[in-house]
gemmi code that builds the backbone of each chain (N, CA, C; Angstrom):
import gemmi

chains = {
    "A": [
        ("MET", (-0.777, -7.704, -6.200), (0.230, -8.171, -5.243), (1.012, -9.366, -5.798)),
        ("GLY", (0.670, -9.808, -7.010), (1.228, -11.038, -7.545), (2.743, -11.090, -7.590)),
        ("ASP", (3.385, -9.952, -7.818), (4.831, -9.946, -7.952), (5.562, -9.814, -6.621)),
        ("LYS", (4.839, -9.556, -5.572), (5.506, -9.349, -4.284), (5.836, -10.678, -3.643)),
        ("PRO", (6.964, -10.757, -2.926), (7.284, -12.000, -2.227), (6.185, -12.346, -1.219)),
        ("ILE", (6.071, -13.626, -0.933), (4.962, -14.103, -0.099), (4.987, -13.470, 1.291)),
        ("TRP", (6.207, -13.272, 1.857), (6.254, -12.699, 3.201), (5.743, -11.253, 3.201)),
        ("GLU", (5.917, -10.574, 2.073), (5.425, -9.199, 2.009), (3.905, -9.185, 1.865)),
        ("GLN", (3.383, -10.122, 1.107), (1.924, -10.224, 0.979), (1.283, -10.544, 2.324)),
        ("ILE", (1.877, -11.504, 3.051), (1.312, -11.903, 4.347), (1.457, -10.758, 5.351)),
        ("GLY", (2.640, -10.140, 5.377), (2.883, -9.050, 6.317), (1.952, -7.873, 6.071)),
        ("SER", (1.783, -7.485, 4.807), (0.949, -6.309, 4.544), (-0.525, -6.627, 4.743)),
        ("SER", (-0.944, -7.860, 4.467), (-2.332, -8.247, 4.757), (-2.599, -8.206, 6.256)),
        ("PHE", (-1.617, -8.723, 7.026), (-1.770, -8.701, 8.482), (-1.912, -7.262, 8.994)),
        ("VAL", (-1.015, -6.409, 8.537), (-0.994, -5.021, 9.003), (-2.315, -4.320, 8.671)),
        ("GLN", (-2.806, -4.546, 7.448), (-4.075, -3.943, 7.054), (-5.222, -4.424, 7.956)),
        ("HIS", (-5.248, -5.743, 8.200), (-6.277, -6.342, 9.050), (-6.186, -5.798, 10.475)),
        ("TYR", (-4.973, -5.737, 11.007), (-4.767, -5.291, 12.392), (-5.346, -3.892, 12.614)),
        ("TYR", (-4.977, -2.940, 11.756), (-5.423, -1.569, 11.989), (-6.906, -1.388, 11.686)),
        ("GLN", (-7.401, -2.173, 10.747), (-8.821, -2.110, 10.447), (-9.649, -2.559, 11.652)),
        ("VAL", (-9.229, -3.681, 12.257), (-9.952, -4.174, 13.437), (-9.727, -3.233, 14.619)),
        ("PHE", (-8.490, -2.779, 14.791), (-8.168, -1.872, 15.899), (-9.046, -0.631, 15.833)),
        ("ASP", (-9.213, -0.086, 14.642), (-9.924, 1.188, 14.502), (-11.445, 1.047, 14.529)),
        ("THR", (-11.938, -0.195, 14.326), (-13.396, -0.359, 14.332), (-13.883, -1.026, 15.629)),
        ("ASP", (-13.242, -2.083, 16.072), (-13.669, -2.764, 17.299), (-12.503, -3.585, 17.847)),
        ("ARG", (-11.686, -2.946, 18.673), (-10.464, -3.625, 19.105), (-10.705, -4.760, 20.089)),
        ("THR", (-11.951, -4.943, 20.566), (-12.241, -6.135, 21.376), (-12.109, -7.412, 20.531)),
        ("GLN", (-12.087, -7.260, 19.196), (-12.031, -8.426, 18.297), (-10.600, -8.830, 17.936)),
        ("LEU", (-9.601, -8.226, 18.560), (-8.211, -8.501, 18.164), (-7.676, -9.822, 18.723)),
        ("GLY", (-8.401, -10.453, 19.634), (-7.894, -11.660, 20.295), (-7.452, -12.751, 19.338)),
        ("SER", (-8.113, -12.864, 18.203), (-7.826, -13.987, 17.305), (-6.442, -13.932, 16.684)),
        ("ILE", (-5.757, -12.797, 16.778), (-4.409, -12.745, 16.176), (-3.318, -13.129, 17.168)),
        ("TYR", (-3.679, -13.343, 18.451), (-2.662, -13.672, 19.458), (-2.804, -15.109, 19.950)),
        ("THR", (-1.754, -15.605, 20.598), (-1.815, -16.898, 21.285), (-1.626, -16.652, 22.784)),
        ("GLY", (-1.682, -17.722, 23.550), (-1.478, -17.606, 24.989), (-0.063, -17.199, 25.357)),
        ("GLU", (0.867, -17.293, 24.388), (2.270, -16.964, 24.664), (2.680, -15.604, 24.086)),
        ("SER", (1.814, -14.980, 23.314), (2.195, -13.726, 22.646), (2.644, -12.666, 23.649)),
        ("CYS", (3.604, -11.856, 23.236), (4.117, -10.763, 24.072), (3.770, -9.423, 23.433)),
        ("LEU", (3.305, -8.510, 24.267), (3.077, -7.126, 23.840), (3.857, -6.204, 24.770)),
        ("THR", (4.599, -5.271, 24.193), (5.165, -4.183, 24.989), (4.549, -2.896, 24.466)),
        ("TRP", (3.758, -2.237, 25.305), (3.006, -1.041, 24.915), (3.548, 0.137, 25.703)),
        ("GLU", (4.235, 1.029, 25.028), (4.848, 2.175, 25.702), (5.655, 1.727, 26.931)),
        ("GLY", (6.394, 0.626, 26.770), (7.270, 0.147, 27.832), (6.637, -0.813, 28.818)),
        ("GLN", (5.323, -0.958, 28.771), (4.627, -1.894, 29.675), (4.489, -3.256, 29.015)),
        ("GLN", (4.802, -4.318, 29.756), (4.796, -5.660, 29.166), (3.542, -6.450, 29.531)),
        ("PHE", (3.004, -7.157, 28.531), (1.824, -8.000, 28.717), (2.081, -9.321, 27.997)),
        ("GLN", (1.601, -10.422, 28.579), (1.772, -11.711, 27.901), (0.461, -12.474, 27.862)),
        ("GLY", (0.162, -13.030, 26.691), (-1.031, -13.857, 26.522), (-2.188, -13.062, 25.949)),
        ("LYS", (-2.976, -13.784, 25.133), (-4.111, -13.166, 24.436), (-5.008, -12.336, 25.370)),
        ("ALA", (-5.376, -12.897, 26.526), (-6.333, -12.222, 27.414), (-5.756, -10.915, 27.947)),
        ("ALA", (-4.516, -10.963, 28.432), (-3.887, -9.761, 29.001), (-3.682, -8.697, 27.926)),
        ("ILE", (-3.330, -9.132, 26.723), (-3.083, -8.177, 25.631), (-4.383, -7.488, 25.214)),
        ("VAL", (-5.429, -8.277, 25.004), (-6.699, -7.677, 24.577), (-7.256, -6.771, 25.676)),
        ("GLU", (-7.085, -7.185, 26.941), (-7.544, -6.336, 28.048), (-6.829, -4.985, 28.007)),
        ("LYS", (-5.521, -5.019, 27.768), (-4.754, -3.768, 27.692), (-5.248, -2.897, 26.537)),
        ("LEU", (-5.372, -3.510, 25.358), (-5.764, -2.729, 24.181), (-7.160, -2.130, 24.364)),
        ("CYS", (-8.049, -2.883, 25.020), (-9.420, -2.380, 25.208), (-9.483, -1.319, 26.297)),
        ("SER", (-8.490, -1.283, 27.179), (-8.510, -0.319, 28.282), (-7.867, 1.012, 27.907)),
        ("LEU", (-7.338, 1.101, 26.703), (-6.699, 2.359, 26.290), (-7.747, 3.478, 26.315)),
        ("PRO", (-7.375, 4.644, 26.836), (-8.361, 5.666, 27.191), (-8.812, 6.552, 26.029)),
        ("PHE", (-9.348, 5.937, 24.994), (-9.945, 6.742, 23.930), (-11.123, 5.953, 23.376)),
        ("THR", (-12.060, 6.680, 22.752), (-13.242, 6.040, 22.177), (-13.043, 5.811, 20.687)),
        ("LYS", (-12.545, 6.865, 20.018), (-12.312, 6.754, 18.579), (-10.825, 6.758, 18.320)),
        ("ILE", (-10.408, 5.953, 17.362), (-8.986, 5.921, 17.007), (-8.877, 5.682, 15.501)),
        ("ALA", (-7.961, 6.388, 14.872), (-7.734, 6.179, 13.440), (-6.231, 6.157, 13.179)),
        ("HIS", (-5.752, 5.050, 12.597), (-4.340, 4.906, 12.241), (-4.146, 5.216, 10.763)),
        ("SER", (-3.034, 5.841, 10.456), (-2.652, 6.083, 9.075), (-1.206, 5.616, 8.913)),
        ("ILE", (-0.975, 4.721, 7.962), (0.358, 4.119, 7.796), (1.212, 4.957, 6.857)),
        ("THR", (2.384, 5.356, 7.320), (3.318, 6.099, 6.468), (4.209, 5.137, 5.690)),
        ("ALA", (4.708, 4.121, 6.361), (5.581, 3.138, 5.712), (5.484, 1.819, 6.453)),
        ("GLN", (5.607, 0.729, 5.704), (5.655, -0.592, 6.333), (6.699, -1.421, 5.609)),
        ("ASP", (7.465, -2.180, 6.398), (8.511, -3.043, 5.844), (8.330, -4.444, 6.412)),
        ("HIS", (8.613, -5.436, 5.577), (8.439, -6.828, 5.985), (9.672, -7.636, 5.578)),
        ("GLN", (10.042, -8.603, 6.409), (11.191, -9.464, 6.102), (10.893, -10.889, 6.555)),
        ("PRO", (11.429, -11.877, 5.839), (11.379, -13.249, 6.338), (12.499, -13.438, 7.361)),
        ("THR", (12.281, -14.280, 8.354), (13.330, -14.536, 9.353), (13.844, -15.974, 9.206)),
        ("PRO", (14.971, -16.277, 9.828), (15.546, -17.634, 9.705), (14.618, -18.733, 10.222)),
        ("ASP", (13.694, -18.405, 11.127), (12.795, -19.417, 11.679), (11.426, -19.386, 11.010)),
        ("SER", (11.403, -18.925, 9.755), (10.166, -18.908, 8.964), (9.084, -18.027, 9.553)),
        ("CYS", (9.504, -17.008, 10.275), (8.554, -15.999, 10.742), (8.609, -14.811, 9.782)),
        ("ILE", (7.755, -13.840, 10.027), (7.765, -12.600, 9.258), (7.880, -11.441, 10.236)),
        ("LEU", (8.869, -10.586, 9.990), (9.096, -9.411, 10.823), (8.544, -8.192, 10.085)),
        ("SER", (7.694, -7.431, 10.761), (7.081, -6.251, 10.140), (7.292, -5.029, 11.018)),
        ("MET", (7.669, -3.922, 10.398), (7.768, -2.658, 11.129), (6.895, -1.626, 10.429)),
        ("VAL", (6.090, -0.937, 11.225), (5.171, 0.066, 10.697), (5.512, 1.418, 11.307)),
        ("VAL", (5.544, 2.439, 10.473), (5.689, 3.814, 10.918), (4.427, 4.529, 10.475)),
        ("GLY", (3.787, 5.265, 11.365), (2.548, 5.914, 10.978), (2.154, 7.021, 11.924)),
        ("GLN", (0.917, 7.439, 11.761), (0.357, 8.487, 12.606), (-1.010, 8.027, 13.082)),
        ("LEU", (-1.402, 8.487, 14.257), (-2.718, 8.126, 14.771), (-3.398, 9.355, 15.362)),
        ("LYS", (-4.716, 9.287, 15.336), (-5.508, 10.343, 15.951), (-6.507, 9.686, 16.882)),
        ("ALA", (-6.392, 9.972, 18.178), (-7.290, 9.387, 19.176), (-8.245, 10.478, 19.650)),
        ("ASP", (-9.556, 10.205, 19.530), (-10.595, 11.184, 19.898), (-10.254, 12.545, 19.284)),
        ("ASP", (-10.219, 13.579, 20.120), (-9.941, 14.908, 19.565), (-8.519, 15.362, 19.852)),
        ("ASP", (-7.660, 14.411, 20.206), (-6.254, 14.761, 20.481), (-5.542, 15.142, 19.190)),
        ("GLN", (-4.349, 15.726, 19.357), (-3.538, 16.044, 18.183), (-3.035, 14.744, 17.527)),
        ("VAL", (-2.693, 14.834, 16.267), (-2.128, 13.686, 15.547), (-0.739, 13.379, 16.106)),
        ("LEU", (-0.470, 12.090, 16.363), (0.821, 11.676, 16.917), (1.462, 10.629, 16.016)),
        ("GLY", (2.783, 10.676, 15.906), (3.494, 9.631, 15.202), (3.607, 8.394, 16.079)),
        ("PHE", (3.672, 7.223, 15.456), (3.881, 5.984, 16.222), (4.741, 5.023, 15.411)),
        ("HIS", (5.311, 4.045, 16.111), (6.061, 2.967, 15.470), (5.623, 1.679, 16.117)),
        ("GLN", (5.514, 0.636, 15.307), (5.020, -0.634, 15.830), (5.717, -1.769, 15.085)),
        ("THR", (6.133, -2.745, 15.842), (6.816, -3.904, 15.267), (6.011, -5.159, 15.589)),
        ("PHE", (5.889, -6.042, 14.605), (5.185, -7.312, 14.782), (6.089, -8.462, 14.348)),
        ("LEU", (6.035, -9.565, 15.068), (6.638, -10.803, 14.591), (5.493, -11.797, 14.410)),
        ("LEU", (5.379, -12.317, 13.179), (4.283, -13.221, 12.832), (4.820, -14.622, 12.637)),
        ("LYS", (4.054, -15.606, 13.093), (4.474, -17.006, 12.970), (3.268, -17.828, 12.540)),
        ("SER", (3.532, -18.855, 11.763), (2.457, -19.705, 11.273), (2.286, -20.919, 12.186)),
        ("TYR", (1.081, -21.066, 12.750), (0.727, -22.257, 13.531), (-0.475, -22.882, 12.863)),
        ("SER", (-0.386, -24.137, 12.513), (-1.526, -24.846, 11.903), (-2.120, -24.057, 10.746)),
        ("ASN", (-1.242, -23.547, 9.896), (-1.671, -22.821, 8.697), (-2.331, -21.476, 8.952)),
        ("ALA", (-2.243, -20.968, 10.176), (-2.770, -19.625, 10.446), (-1.624, -18.761, 10.972)),
        ("TRP", (-1.574, -17.529, 10.513), (-0.531, -16.610, 10.979), (-1.003, -15.876, 12.221)),
        ("VAL", (-0.203, -15.956, 13.273), (-0.530, -15.255, 14.513), (0.613, -14.299, 14.855)),
        ("CYS", (0.311, -13.364, 15.726), (1.301, -12.399, 16.169), (1.904, -12.889, 17.483)),
        ("THR", (3.177, -13.272, 17.460), (3.816, -13.763, 18.685), (4.453, -12.630, 19.480)),
        ("ASN", (4.811, -11.550, 18.792), (5.504, -10.446, 19.460), (5.062, -9.118, 18.860)),
        ("GLU", (4.832, -8.144, 19.720), (4.371, -6.830, 19.266), (4.940, -5.764, 20.186)),
        ("ILE", (5.452, -4.702, 19.592), (6.000, -3.582, 20.372), (5.439, -2.292, 19.795)),
        ("PHE", (4.949, -1.420, 20.672), (4.358, -0.154, 20.250), (4.990, 1.001, 21.009)),
        ("ARG", (5.302, 2.082, 20.292), (5.765, 3.321, 20.929), (5.214, 4.519, 20.176)),
        ("LEU", (4.779, 5.508, 20.913), (4.501, 6.803, 20.314), (5.825, 7.478, 20.000)),
        ("ALA", (5.814, 8.353, 18.998), (7.046, 9.050, 18.595), (7.196, 10.343, 19.380)),
        ("LEU", (7.402, 10.206, 20.674), (7.579, 11.384, 21.511), (9.046, 11.527, 21.869)),
        ("HIS", (9.634, 12.630, 21.481), (11.034, 12.895, 21.811), (11.111, 14.167, 22.636)),
        ("ASN", (12.166, 14.286, 23.397), (12.422, 15.545, 24.100), (13.138, 16.488, 23.152)),
        ("LEU", (12.371, 17.222, 22.386), (12.993, 18.088, 21.369), (13.509, 19.375, 22.002)),
    ],
    "B": [
        ("MET", (22.254, -4.121, 36.139), (21.423, -4.899, 35.223), (21.001, -6.247, 35.826)),
        ("GLY", (21.437, -6.548, 37.038), (21.250, -7.881, 37.598), (19.808, -8.343, 37.630)),
        ("ASP", (18.870, -7.419, 37.848), (17.484, -7.810, 37.992), (16.756, -7.917, 36.661)),
        ("LYS", (17.382, -7.471, 35.594), (16.684, -7.488, 34.310), (16.708, -8.878, 33.697)),
        ("PRO", (15.651, -9.253, 32.971), (15.667, -10.557, 32.296), (16.826, -10.620, 31.300)),
        ("ILE", (17.255, -11.826, 31.025), (18.454, -12.018, 30.208), (18.270, -11.439, 28.805)),
        ("TRP", (17.063, -11.582, 28.245), (16.861, -11.051, 26.881), (16.980, -9.530, 26.856)),
        ("GLU", (16.611, -8.896, 27.964), (16.707, -7.446, 28.006), (18.177, -7.023, 28.137)),
        ("GLN", (18.938, -7.791, 28.906), (20.369, -7.499, 29.034), (21.072, -7.668, 27.686)),
        ("ILE", (20.754, -8.757, 26.998), (21.406, -9.021, 25.704), (20.977, -7.978, 24.675)),
        ("GLY", (19.674, -7.699, 24.631), (19.160, -6.718, 23.680), (19.751, -5.335, 23.905)),
        ("SER", (19.799, -4.890, 25.149), (20.295, -3.529, 25.388), (21.814, -3.466, 25.195)),
        ("SER", (22.526, -4.536, 25.497), (23.970, -4.554, 25.206), (24.215, -4.480, 23.705)),
        ("PHE", (23.414, -5.231, 22.939), (23.564, -5.189, 21.483), (23.309, -3.788, 20.951)),
        ("VAL", (22.225, -3.191, 21.398), (21.853, -1.851, 20.908), (22.945, -0.832, 21.234)),
        ("GLN", (23.456, -0.896, 22.441), (24.529, 0.027, 22.836), (25.759, -0.160, 21.937)),
        ("HIS", (26.123, -1.433, 21.713), (27.278, -1.760, 20.872), (27.064, -1.281, 19.439)),
        ("TYR", (25.872, -1.546, 18.902), (25.570, -1.195, 17.510), (25.760, 0.294, 17.257)),
        ("TYR", (25.155, 1.133, 18.094), (25.225, 2.574, 17.832), (26.608, 3.140, 18.134)),
        ("GLN", (27.297, 2.532, 19.093), (28.656, 2.972, 19.396), (29.563, 2.727, 18.182)),
        ("VAL", (29.459, 1.536, 17.613), (30.274, 1.218, 16.431), (29.812, 2.047, 15.231)),
        ("PHE", (28.500, 2.151, 15.055), (27.960, 2.913, 13.932), (28.473, 4.356, 13.965)),
        ("ASP", (28.501, 4.947, 15.150), (28.845, 6.367, 15.275), (30.347, 6.619, 15.245)),
        ("THR", (31.145, 5.581, 15.451), (32.595, 5.793, 15.450), (33.254, 5.254, 14.174)),
        ("ASP", (32.881, 4.052, 13.754), (33.490, 3.477, 12.542), (32.591, 2.373, 12.007)),
        ("ARG", (31.639, 2.758, 11.148), (30.623, 1.781, 10.741), (31.159, 0.724, 9.790)),
        ("THR", (32.399, 0.855, 9.323), (33.010, -0.240, 8.537), (33.212, -1.484, 9.414)),
        ("GLN", (33.153, -1.307, 10.736), (33.400, -2.424, 11.652), (32.133, -3.187, 12.027)),
        ("LEU", (31.012, -2.881, 11.391), (29.745, -3.505, 11.797), (29.570, -4.937, 11.265)),
        ("GLY", (30.435, -5.375, 10.386), (30.276, -6.687, 9.750), (30.140, -7.842, 10.720)),
        ("SER", (30.778, -7.749, 11.865), (30.806, -8.893, 12.785), (29.437, -9.186, 13.401)),
        ("ILE", (28.487, -8.267, 13.289), (27.178, -8.557, 13.889), (26.227, -9.234, 12.903)),
        ("TYR", (26.639, -9.366, 11.638), (25.755, -9.968, 10.627), (26.272, -11.328, 10.168)),
        ("THR", (25.362, -12.096, 9.531), (25.762, -13.335, 8.872), (25.530, -13.180, 7.367)),
        ("GLY", (25.858, -14.206, 6.623), (25.642, -14.179, 5.181), (24.176, -14.170, 4.796)),
        ("GLU", (23.298, -14.493, 5.757), (21.853, -14.543, 5.487), (21.100, -13.335, 6.029)),
        ("SER", (21.775, -12.482, 6.784), (21.079, -11.361, 7.430), (20.366, -10.473, 6.415)),
        ("CYS", (19.223, -9.934, 6.819), (18.440, -9.023, 5.971), (18.426, -7.628, 6.576)),
        ("LEU", (18.642, -6.641, 5.735), (18.497, -5.239, 6.137), (17.506, -4.567, 5.187)),
        ("THR", (16.534, -3.854, 5.746), (15.704, -2.966, 4.929), (15.967, -1.553, 5.422)),
        ("TRP", (16.568, -0.721, 4.563), (16.977, 0.631, 4.935), (16.158, 1.619, 4.127)),
        ("GLU", (15.229, 2.285, 4.783), (14.350, 3.230, 4.079), (13.700, 2.564, 2.853)),
        ("GLY", (13.268, 1.321, 3.048), (12.557, 0.609, 1.998), (13.427, -0.171, 1.030)),
        ("GLN", (14.750, 0.036, 1.074), (15.667, -0.705, 0.187), (16.142, -1.977, 0.879)),
        ("GLN", (16.125, -3.092, 0.149), (16.478, -4.370, 0.773), (17.898, -4.816, 0.417)),
        ("PHE", (18.594, -5.340, 1.428), (19.961, -5.854, 1.271), (20.047, -7.175, 2.010)),
        ("GLN", (20.788, -8.129, 1.440), (20.971, -9.399, 2.138), (22.433, -9.795, 2.193)),
        ("GLY", (22.874, -10.237, 3.362), (24.239, -10.717, 3.559), (25.144, -9.642, 4.122)),
        ("LYS", (26.098, -10.089, 4.931), (27.031, -9.203, 5.616), (27.677, -8.188, 4.672)),
        ("ALA", (28.188, -8.652, 3.530), (28.933, -7.762, 2.629), (28.034, -6.660, 2.068)),
        ("ALA", (26.850, -7.045, 1.591), (25.938, -6.054, 1.004), (25.454, -5.064, 2.057)),
        ("ILE", (25.221, -5.562, 3.266), (24.724, -4.690, 4.337), (25.792, -3.674, 4.738)),
        ("VAL", (27.014, -4.160, 4.950), (28.077, -3.233, 5.369), (28.380, -2.237, 4.248)),
        ("GLU", (28.344, -2.687, 3.004), (28.560, -1.772, 1.885), (27.500, -0.660, 1.895)),
        ("LYS", (26.249, -1.018, 2.127), (25.182, -0.023, 2.182), (25.432, 0.966, 3.330)),
        ("LEU", (25.701, 0.428, 4.514), (25.869, 1.312, 5.677), (27.059, 2.257, 5.482)),
        ("CYS", (28.111, 1.744, 4.841), (29.309, 2.574, 4.636), (29.101, 3.607, 3.526)),
        ("SER", (28.140, 3.346, 2.646), (27.916, 4.271, 1.528), (26.951, 5.404, 1.893)),
        ("LEU", (26.397, 5.359, 3.089), (25.452, 6.421, 3.467), (26.173, 7.765, 3.426)),
        ("PRO", (25.505, 8.789, 2.872), (26.198, 10.017, 2.504), (26.389, 11.015, 3.650)),
        ("PHE", (27.081, 10.592, 4.690), (27.452, 11.541, 5.737), (28.792, 11.107, 6.306)),
        ("THR", (29.495, 12.057, 6.903), (30.793, 11.758, 7.496), (30.664, 11.504, 8.990)),
        ("LYS", (29.917, 12.414, 9.627), (29.720, 12.274, 11.071), (28.274, 11.911, 11.340)),
        ("ILE", (28.069, 11.016, 12.296), (26.701, 10.634, 12.665), (26.661, 10.412, 14.178)),
        ("ALA", (25.598, 10.863, 14.793), (25.423, 10.626, 16.230), (23.981, 10.214, 16.496)),
        ("HIS", (23.809, 9.039, 17.099), (22.484, 8.538, 17.466), (22.210, 8.811, 18.942)),
        ("SER", (20.966, 9.131, 19.229), (20.540, 9.287, 20.612), (19.267, 8.464, 20.797)),
        ("ILE", (19.272, 7.560, 21.759), (18.146, 6.636, 21.940), (17.105, 7.252, 22.863)),
        ("THR", (15.874, 7.317, 22.400), (14.770, 7.805, 23.238), (14.168, 6.654, 24.039)),
        ("ALA", (13.949, 5.527, 23.382), (13.350, 4.367, 24.057), (13.795, 3.102, 23.348)),
        ("GLN", (13.950, 2.030, 24.107), (14.247, 0.738, 23.503), (13.450, -0.326, 24.244)),
        ("ASP", (12.924, -1.279, 23.485), (12.145, -2.371, 24.060), (12.680, -3.690, 23.520)),
        ("HIS", (12.659, -4.706, 24.371), (13.194, -6.014, 23.986), (12.222, -7.105, 24.421)),
        ("GLN", (12.110, -8.151, 23.616), (11.235, -9.283, 23.936), (11.890, -10.584, 23.507)),
        ("PRO", (11.634, -11.663, 24.248), (12.043, -12.988, 23.771), (11.019, -13.485, 22.759)),
        ("THR", (11.446, -14.273, 21.778), (10.506, -14.814, 20.788), (10.385, -16.331, 20.960)),
        ("PRO", (9.369, -16.932, 20.347), (9.172, -18.386, 20.500), (10.364, -19.210, 19.995)),
        ("ASP", (11.168, -18.663, 19.085), (12.307, -19.410, 18.552), (13.616, -19.006, 19.221)),
        ("SER", (13.512, -18.538, 20.467), (14.709, -18.195, 21.259), (15.526, -17.068, 20.642)),
        ("CYS", (14.862, -16.205, 19.891), (15.504, -14.992, 19.414), (15.128, -13.841, 20.346)),
        ("ILE", (15.708, -12.682, 20.073), (15.370, -11.478, 20.823), (14.949, -10.407, 19.816)),
        ("LEU", (13.777, -9.833, 20.060), (13.251, -8.772, 19.205), (13.465, -7.444, 19.914)),
        ("SER", (14.084, -6.491, 19.224), (14.370, -5.181, 19.830), (13.845, -4.074, 18.928)),
        ("MET", (13.201, -3.089, 19.518), (12.775, -1.915, 18.764), (13.342, -0.672, 19.443)),
        ("VAL", (13.937, 0.191, 18.631), (14.569, 1.405, 19.134), (13.887, 2.614, 18.503)),
        ("VAL", (13.591, 3.607, 19.316), (13.093, 4.889, 18.852), (14.125, 5.924, 19.272)),
        ("GLY", (14.534, 6.770, 18.349), (15.569, 7.722, 18.732), (15.671, 8.878, 17.765)),
        ("GLN", (16.758, 9.608, 17.921), (17.037, 10.751, 17.056), (18.474, 10.653, 16.576)),
        ("LEU", (18.730, 11.188, 15.401), (20.093, 11.169, 14.886), (20.426, 12.516, 14.267)),
        ("LYS", (21.704, 12.808, 14.288), (22.197, 14.016, 13.647), (23.343, 13.622, 12.725)),
        ("ALA", (23.158, 13.846, 11.426), (24.174, 13.500, 10.432), (24.823, 14.790, 9.936)),
        ("ASP", (26.145, 14.854, 10.061), (26.883, 16.070, 9.663), (26.189, 17.310, 10.263)),
        ("ASP", (25.909, 18.305, 9.420), (25.282, 19.511, 9.960), (23.792, 19.578, 9.668)),
        ("ASP", (23.206, 18.433, 9.316), (21.772, 18.396, 9.039), (20.968, 18.590, 10.326)),
        ("GLN", (19.677, 18.831, 10.147), (18.810, 18.944, 11.322), (18.660, 17.579, 11.995)),
        ("VAL", (18.307, 17.603, 13.264), (18.057, 16.365, 14.009), (16.798, 15.693, 13.452)),
        ("LEU", (16.877, 14.383, 13.211), (15.743, 13.625, 12.671), (15.402, 12.469, 13.600)),
        ("GLY", (14.110, 12.179, 13.714), (13.700, 10.983, 14.442), (13.907, 9.743, 13.588)),
        ("PHE", (14.160, 8.616, 14.231), (14.276, 7.355, 13.489), (13.692, 6.220, 14.325)),
        ("HIS", (13.407, 5.109, 13.626), (12.978, 3.883, 14.300), (13.736, 2.733, 13.679)),
        ("GLN", (14.101, 1.787, 14.495), (14.907, 0.672, 14.010), (14.517, -0.588, 14.778)),
        ("THR", (14.375, -1.668, 14.043), (14.023, -2.952, 14.645), (15.129, -3.960, 14.347)),
        ("PHE", (15.480, -4.756, 15.343), (16.493, -5.797, 15.191), (15.919, -7.133, 15.657)),
        ("LEU", (16.268, -8.200, 14.943), (15.997, -9.540, 15.455), (17.362, -10.205, 15.661)),
        ("LEU", (17.607, -10.646, 16.889), (18.901, -11.225, 17.257), (18.749, -12.717, 17.479)),
        ("LYS", (19.755, -13.474, 17.034), (19.709, -14.936, 17.183), (21.086, -15.418, 17.625)),
        ("SER", (21.086, -16.449, 18.436), (22.358, -16.978, 18.938), (22.841, -18.127, 18.051)),
        ("TYR", (24.038, -17.956, 17.476), (24.685, -19.026, 16.711), (26.024, -19.313, 17.385)),
        ("SER", (26.281, -20.545, 17.762), (27.567, -20.919, 18.381), (27.919, -19.962, 19.527)),
        ("ASN", (26.929, -19.715, 20.372), (27.150, -18.864, 21.555), (27.439, -17.396, 21.266)),
        ("ALA", (27.216, -16.949, 20.030), (27.380, -15.521, 19.741), (26.052, -14.993, 19.210)),
        ("TRP", (25.676, -13.806, 19.625), (24.435, -13.205, 19.162), (24.706, -12.398, 17.901)),
        ("VAL", (23.949, -12.689, 16.863), (24.085, -11.959, 15.609), (22.732, -11.350, 15.250)),
        ("CYS", (22.782, -10.384, 14.349), (21.568, -9.713, 13.887), (21.121, -10.376, 12.588)),
        ("THR", (19.988, -11.076, 12.624), (19.502, -11.747, 11.416), (18.600, -10.832, 10.595)),
        ("ASN", (17.960, -9.870, 11.261), (17.008, -8.988, 10.573), (17.093, -7.585, 11.145)),
        ("GLU", (17.064, -6.605, 10.259), (17.154, -5.203, 10.698), (16.327, -4.345, 9.757)),
        ("ILE", (15.549, -3.443, 10.332), (14.729, -2.520, 9.539), (14.930, -1.109, 10.087)),
        ("PHE", (15.190, -0.170, 9.189), (15.432, 1.217, 9.584), (14.524, 2.151, 8.803)),
        ("ARG", (13.943, 3.124, 9.496), (13.168, 4.185, 8.842), (13.393, 5.496, 9.572)),
        ("LEU", (13.547, 6.565, 8.812), (13.470, 7.897, 9.380), (12.006, 8.212, 9.684)),
        ("ALA", (11.790, 9.070, 10.674), (10.427, 9.425, 11.072), (9.941, 10.615, 10.271)),
        ("LEU", (9.767, 10.406, 8.977), (9.297, 11.491, 8.115), (7.850, 11.233, 7.745)),
        ("HIS", (6.997, 12.157, 8.116), (5.578, 12.040, 7.769), (5.170, 13.228, 6.904)),
        ("ASN", (4.118, 13.054, 6.168), (3.540, 14.178, 5.424), (2.592, 14.921, 6.343)),
        ("LEU", (3.121, 15.862, 7.091), (2.296, 16.569, 8.077), (1.471, 17.670, 7.422)),
    ],
}
model = gemmi.Model(1)
for chain_id, residues in chains.items():
    chain = gemmi.Chain(chain_id)
    for i, (resn, *xyz) in enumerate(residues, 1):
        res = gemmi.Residue()
        res.name, res.seqid = resn, gemmi.SeqId(i, " ")
        for name, pos in zip(("N", "CA", "C"), xyz):
            atom = gemmi.Atom()
            atom.name, atom.element = name, gemmi.Element(name[0])
            atom.pos, atom.b_iso = gemmi.Position(*pos), 0.0
            res.add_atom(atom)
        chain.add_residue(res)
    model.add_chain(chain)
structure = gemmi.Structure()
structure.add_model(model)
structure.setup_entities()
């Protein structure tokens, strides 16, 4: 990773960590959020670490596996990192579904946290 | 729109404007960017209004039509607006393709500009 810009290293490390924790024990995701973080999950809005983790833990599946197709990272004018992930997920025995997820990361006291997160399944009226 | 939060009004107005201009005359998109804006288009990075508009204008199609499936907007800690769009597009006579696009909007001198933009087609190895 030595040649990659720092925002790409931080963004891709975050993304790897997020899905690893999500897929093994999503009750442990609280440490990446703050009390002000915003999550929009399939159009539903949640704010704050507690509300976000409660939502993620209440999702109606036991097993989940994410597979990343593409991830892009950018630095922002306010020294944040913007990340967009396109991928596929398999929940329990359901069919594989495409998803898209956006994260905004910010550094507080030398730790990167997720201040904003948006998730959508790739469902279109074809 | 009266009951919607201000960030949602601004975000959805921007998104509507962006695709309207993109689909009619994308040479006119320059006014939404600054010299520092970042675009990542299918993994390729561009910085600055001129480079971004040159890229968008060089895309190899004559006619393009976007259709939005879902859009989500959030306020960020630095008074920006984060928007994620999921939709479908039809370029010339090609098949309809899914896409995802993320925008970060910031207010400079009372005008909202796009500081960060990421675009990906929804192509997976199924």
